[in-house]
SEKOL-673197 format. One record per residue: residue number from 1; residue in three letters; chain; y, x, z of N, C-alpha, C in turn. Coordinates in steps of 0.001 Angstrom, whole numbers. Layout:
<atoms>
<atom nr="NUM" rest="ALA" kette="A" n_y="Y" n_x="X" n_z="Z" ca_y="Y" ca_x="X" ca_z="Z" c_y="Y" c_x="X" c_z="Z"/>
...
</atoms>
This chain:
<atoms>
<atom nr="1" rest="MET" kette="A" n_y="95185" n_x="111958" n_z="140305" ca_y="96699" ca_x="112030" ca_z="140049" c_y="97124" c_x="112787" c_z="139336"/>
<atom nr="2" rest="LEU" kette="A" n_y="97157" n_x="113969" n_z="139281" ca_y="97765" ca_x="114982" ca_z="138810" c_y="96824" c_x="115310" c_z="137345"/>
<atom nr="3" rest="SER" kette="A" n_y="95475" n_x="114912" n_z="137088" ca_y="94600" ca_x="114639" ca_z="135892" c_y="95326" c_x="113767" c_z="135424"/>
<atom nr="4" rest="THR" kette="A" n_y="95209" n_x="112691" n_z="135872" ca_y="95818" ca_x="111862" ca_z="134743" c_y="97191" c_x="111540" c_z="134245"/>
<atom nr="5" rest="LEU" kette="A" n_y="98215" n_x="112441" n_z="134918" ca_y="99436" ca_x="112396" ca_z="134314" c_y="99236" c_x="113502" c_z="133122"/>
<atom nr="6" rest="LEU" kette="A" n_y="97967" n_x="114414" n_z="133157" ca_y="98363" ca_x="115741" ca_z="132241" c_y="97866" c_x="115081" c_z="130985"/>
<atom nr="7" rest="ARG" kette="A" n_y="96780" n_x="114184" n_z="131090" ca_y="95745" ca_x="113947" ca_z="130174" c_y="97002" c_x="112770" c_z="129476"/>
<atom nr="8" rest="THR" kette="A" n_y="97792" n_x="111560" n_z="130192" ca_y="99080" ca_x="111167" ca_z="129311" c_y="100067" c_x="111943" c_z="128809"/>
<atom nr="9" rest="ALA" kette="A" n_y="100333" n_x="113299" n_z="129118" ca_y="101136" ca_x="113964" ca_z="128764" c_y="100623" c_x="114247" c_z="127354"/>
<atom nr="10" rest="TYR" kette="A" n_y="99229" n_x="114650" n_z="127546" ca_y="98305" ca_x="115690" ca_z="126373" c_y="98197" c_x="114333" c_z="125100"/>
<atom nr="11" rest="ALA" kette="A" n_y="98410" n_x="113389" n_z="125328" ca_y="97932" ca_x="112025" ca_z="124499" c_y="99229" c_x="111961" c_z="123910"/>
<atom nr="12" rest="GLN" kette="A" n_y="100478" n_x="111845" n_z="124580" ca_y="101712" ca_x="111813" ca_z="124026" c_y="101733" c_x="112722" c_z="122799"/>
<atom nr="13" rest="LEU" kette="A" n_y="101518" n_x="114215" n_z="123515" ca_y="101793" ca_x="115189" ca_z="122371" c_y="100918" c_x="115315" c_z="121712"/>
<atom nr="14" rest="PHE" kette="A" n_y="99683" n_x="115180" n_z="121024" ca_y="99092" ca_x="115101" ca_z="120731" c_y="97823" c_x="114121" c_z="120358"/>
<atom nr="15" rest="PRO" kette="A" n_y="98946" n_x="113613" n_z="119343" ca_y="97763" ca_x="112107" ca_z="119466" c_y="96657" c_x="112019" c_z="118625"/>
<atom nr="16" rest="PRO" kette="A" n_y="95584" n_x="111195" n_z="118507" ca_y="94396" ca_x="111670" ca_z="117776" c_y="94680" c_x="111421" c_z="116427"/>
<atom nr="17" rest="LEU" kette="A" n_y="93672" n_x="112209" n_z="115478" ca_y="93837" ca_x="111987" ca_z="114057" c_y="92917" c_x="111121" c_z="113641"/>
<atom nr="18" rest="TRP" kette="A" n_y="93272" n_x="110733" n_z="112813" ca_y="92254" ca_x="109414" ca_z="112191" c_y="91614" c_x="110078" c_z="110899"/>
<atom nr="19" rest="ASN" kette="A" n_y="90564" n_x="109790" n_z="110096" ca_y="89611" ca_x="109910" ca_z="108766" c_y="88887" c_x="109011" c_z="108943"/>
<atom nr="20" rest="ALA" kette="A" n_y="89168" n_x="108714" n_z="106976" ca_y="88445" ca_x="107641" ca_z="106826" c_y="87576" c_x="108276" c_z="105289"/>
<atom nr="21" rest="THR" kette="A" n_y="86794" n_x="107636" n_z="104795" ca_y="86560" ca_x="107822" ca_z="103116" c_y="86001" c_x="106432" c_z="102902"/>
<atom nr="22" rest="TYR" kette="A" n_y="86405" n_x="106313" n_z="101534" ca_y="85839" ca_x="104804" ca_z="101101" c_y="85365" c_x="105583" c_z="98979"/>
<atom nr="23" rest="SER" kette="A" n_y="84133" n_x="105189" n_z="99283" ca_y="83796" ca_x="105271" ca_z="97915" c_y="83249" c_x="104431" c_z="97139"/>
<atom nr="24" rest="CYS" kette="A" n_y="83849" n_x="104023" n_z="95616" ca_y="82825" ca_x="102731" ca_z="95231" c_y="81875" c_x="103493" c_z="93742"/>
<atom nr="25" rest="GLY" kette="A" n_y="80571" n_x="102727" n_z="94706" ca_y="79993" ca_x="103625" ca_z="93037" c_y="79926" c_x="102965" c_z="91229"/>
<atom nr="26" rest="ARG" kette="A" n_y="80738" n_x="101498" n_z="91529" ca_y="80758" ca_x="100794" ca_z="90649" c_y="81759" c_x="101728" c_z="89668"/>
<atom nr="27" rest="CYS" kette="A" n_y="82879" n_x="101653" n_z="89990" ca_y="83761" ca_x="102192" ca_z="88900" c_y="84402" c_x="104119" c_z="89533"/>
<atom nr="28" rest="GLY" kette="A" n_y="84090" n_x="103968" n_z="90264" ca_y="84366" ca_x="105851" ca_z="90632" c_y="85311" c_x="105793" c_z="91698"/>
<atom nr="29" rest="LEU" kette="A" n_y="85903" n_x="105081" n_z="92060" ca_y="87139" ca_x="104924" ca_z="92936" c_y="86538" c_x="106124" c_z="94318"/>
<atom nr="30" rest="HIS" kette="A" n_y="87781" n_x="106793" n_z="94808" ca_y="87075" ca_x="107407" ca_z="96035" c_y="88398" c_x="107910" c_z="96548"/>
<atom nr="31" rest="ILE" kette="A" n_y="88575" n_x="107539" n_z="97686" ca_y="89798" ca_x="107576" ca_z="98684" c_y="89113" c_x="108434" c_z="99985"/>
<atom nr="32" rest="LYS" kette="A" n_y="90043" n_x="109316" n_z="100082" ca_y="89480" ca_x="110471" ca_z="101420" c_y="90767" c_x="110979" c_z="102064"/>
<atom nr="33" rest="ILE" kette="A" n_y="90478" n_x="110116" n_z="103599" ca_y="92272" ca_x="110327" ca_z="104375" c_y="91837" c_x="111065" c_z="105312"/>
<atom nr="34" rest="THR" kette="A" n_y="92589" n_x="112708" n_z="105419" ca_y="91895" ca_x="113118" ca_z="106378" c_y="92970" c_x="113393" c_z="107502"/>
<atom nr="35" rest="ASN" kette="A" n_y="93055" n_x="113703" n_z="108775" ca_y="94003" ca_x="114258" ca_z="110104" c_y="95185" c_x="113043" c_z="109758"/>
<atom nr="36" rest="HIS" kette="A" n_y="95400" n_x="111781" n_z="109639" ca_y="96556" ca_x="111192" ca_z="109651" c_y="96784" c_x="110367" c_z="110987"/>
<atom nr="37" rest="PRO" kette="A" n_y="97798" n_x="110452" n_z="111547" ca_y="97554" ca_x="110152" ca_z="113335" c_y="98210" c_x="108924" c_z="113428"/>
<atom nr="38" rest="ASP" kette="A" n_y="98640" n_x="108120" n_z="112425" ca_y="98487" ca_x="106532" ca_z="112706" c_y="97567" c_x="105626" c_z="111708"/>
<atom nr="39" rest="ARG" kette="A" n_y="96761" n_x="104979" n_z="112915" ca_y="95564" ca_x="104269" ca_z="112785" c_y="95638" c_x="103195" c_z="111825"/>
<atom nr="40" rest="ASP" kette="A" n_y="96406" n_x="102305" n_z="112331" ca_y="97412" ca_x="101336" ca_z="111568" c_y="96976" c_x="101507" c_z="110072"/>
<atom nr="41" rest="ARG" kette="A" n_y="97855" n_x="102877" n_z="110217" ca_y="98133" ca_x="102836" ca_z="107922" c_y="96804" c_x="103282" c_z="107450"/>
<atom nr="42" rest="VAL" kette="A" n_y="95925" n_x="104327" n_z="108109" ca_y="94494" ca_x="104252" ca_z="107619" c_y="93830" c_x="102888" c_z="107276"/>
<atom nr="43" rest="ALA" kette="A" n_y="93665" n_x="102091" n_z="108609" ca_y="93121" ca_x="101323" ca_z="108355" c_y="93724" c_x="100351" c_z="107139"/>
<atom nr="44" rest="ALA" kette="A" n_y="95068" n_x="99893" n_z="107331" ca_y="95491" ca_x="99217" ca_z="105466" c_y="94909" c_x="100412" c_z="104563"/>
<atom nr="45" rest="LEU" kette="A" n_y="94787" n_x="101424" n_z="104384" ca_y="95056" ca_x="101670" ca_z="103126" c_y="93283" c_x="101435" c_z="102862"/>
<atom nr="46" rest="LEU" kette="A" n_y="92486" n_x="101349" n_z="103772" ca_y="91088" ca_x="100993" ca_z="103980" c_y="90715" c_x="99326" c_z="103213"/>
<atom nr="47" rest="ARG" kette="A" n_y="91481" n_x="98482" n_z="103589" ca_y="91854" ca_x="97176" ca_z="103129" c_y="91995" c_x="97169" c_z="101746"/>
<atom nr="48" rest="VAL" kette="A" n_y="92944" n_x="97960" n_z="101420" ca_y="93186" ca_x="97768" ca_z="99854" c_y="92073" c_x="98558" c_z="99260"/>
<atom nr="49" rest="ALA" kette="A" n_y="91591" n_x="99427" n_z="99508" ca_y="90270" ca_x="99896" ca_z="99046" c_y="89314" c_x="98833" c_z="98657"/>
<atom nr="50" rest="HIS" kette="A" n_y="88883" n_x="98453" n_z="99465" ca_y="87717" ca_x="97262" ca_z="99978" c_y="88353" c_x="96298" c_z="98789"/>
<atom nr="51" rest="GLY" kette="A" n_y="88866" n_x="96174" n_z="98603" ca_y="89793" ca_x="94436" ca_z="98105" c_y="90402" c_x="95339" c_z="96268"/>
<atom nr="52" rest="HIS" kette="A" n_y="89991" n_x="96445" n_z="96225" ca_y="90567" ca_x="96954" ca_z="94563" c_y="89618" c_x="95864" c_z="93554"/>
<atom nr="53" rest="PRO" kette="A" n_y="90953" n_x="95733" n_z="92309" ca_y="90013" ca_x="94818" ca_z="91590" c_y="89256" c_x="96133" c_z="90975"/>
<atom nr="54" rest="CYS" kette="A" n_y="88288" n_x="95956" n_z="90640" ca_y="86798" ca_x="96654" ca_z="90427" c_y="86483" c_x="96582" c_z="88622"/>
<atom nr="55" rest="LYS" kette="A" n_y="86837" n_x="97782" n_z="87916" ca_y="86192" ca_x="97871" ca_z="86730" c_y="85259" c_x="99006" c_z="86669"/>
<atom nr="56" rest="PRO" kette="A" n_y="84372" n_x="97962" n_z="86246" ca_y="83413" ca_x="99014" ca_z="85792" c_y="83381" c_x="100226" c_z="84931"/>
<atom nr="57" rest="LYS" kette="A" n_y="82505" n_x="101243" n_z="85008" ca_y="82846" ca_x="102572" ca_z="84469" c_y="81872" c_x="102292" c_z="82810"/>
<atom nr="58" rest="PRO" kette="A" n_y="82012" n_x="102382" n_z="81929" ca_y="81486" ca_x="102098" ca_z="81034" c_y="80361" c_x="103415" c_z="80464"/>
<atom nr="59" rest="LYS" kette="A" n_y="79288" n_x="102676" n_z="80298" ca_y="77830" ca_x="103834" ca_z="80123" c_y="78118" c_x="104668" c_z="78800"/>
<atom nr="60" rest="ALA" kette="A" n_y="77979" n_x="105565" n_z="79326" ca_y="77452" ca_x="106705" ca_z="77925" c_y="76272" c_x="106268" c_z="77358"/>
<atom nr="61" rest="LEU" kette="A" n_y="76166" n_x="106538" n_z="75846" ca_y="74422" ca_x="105974" ca_z="75135" c_y="74076" c_x="107348" c_z="75128"/>
</atoms>
């Protein structure tokens, strides 16, 4: 019981941090999110990255 209480208190004081990366090979878009406490916000940013309007980089001659 005490260990459960301590685990709950620790989770409240120190929330887990979320990391994510996204890299688009076509246009060069790169997003890196490190140590962000809000999981929903990280997921929203990744949804935006996955749905970005991709404009491929021009190829060098």
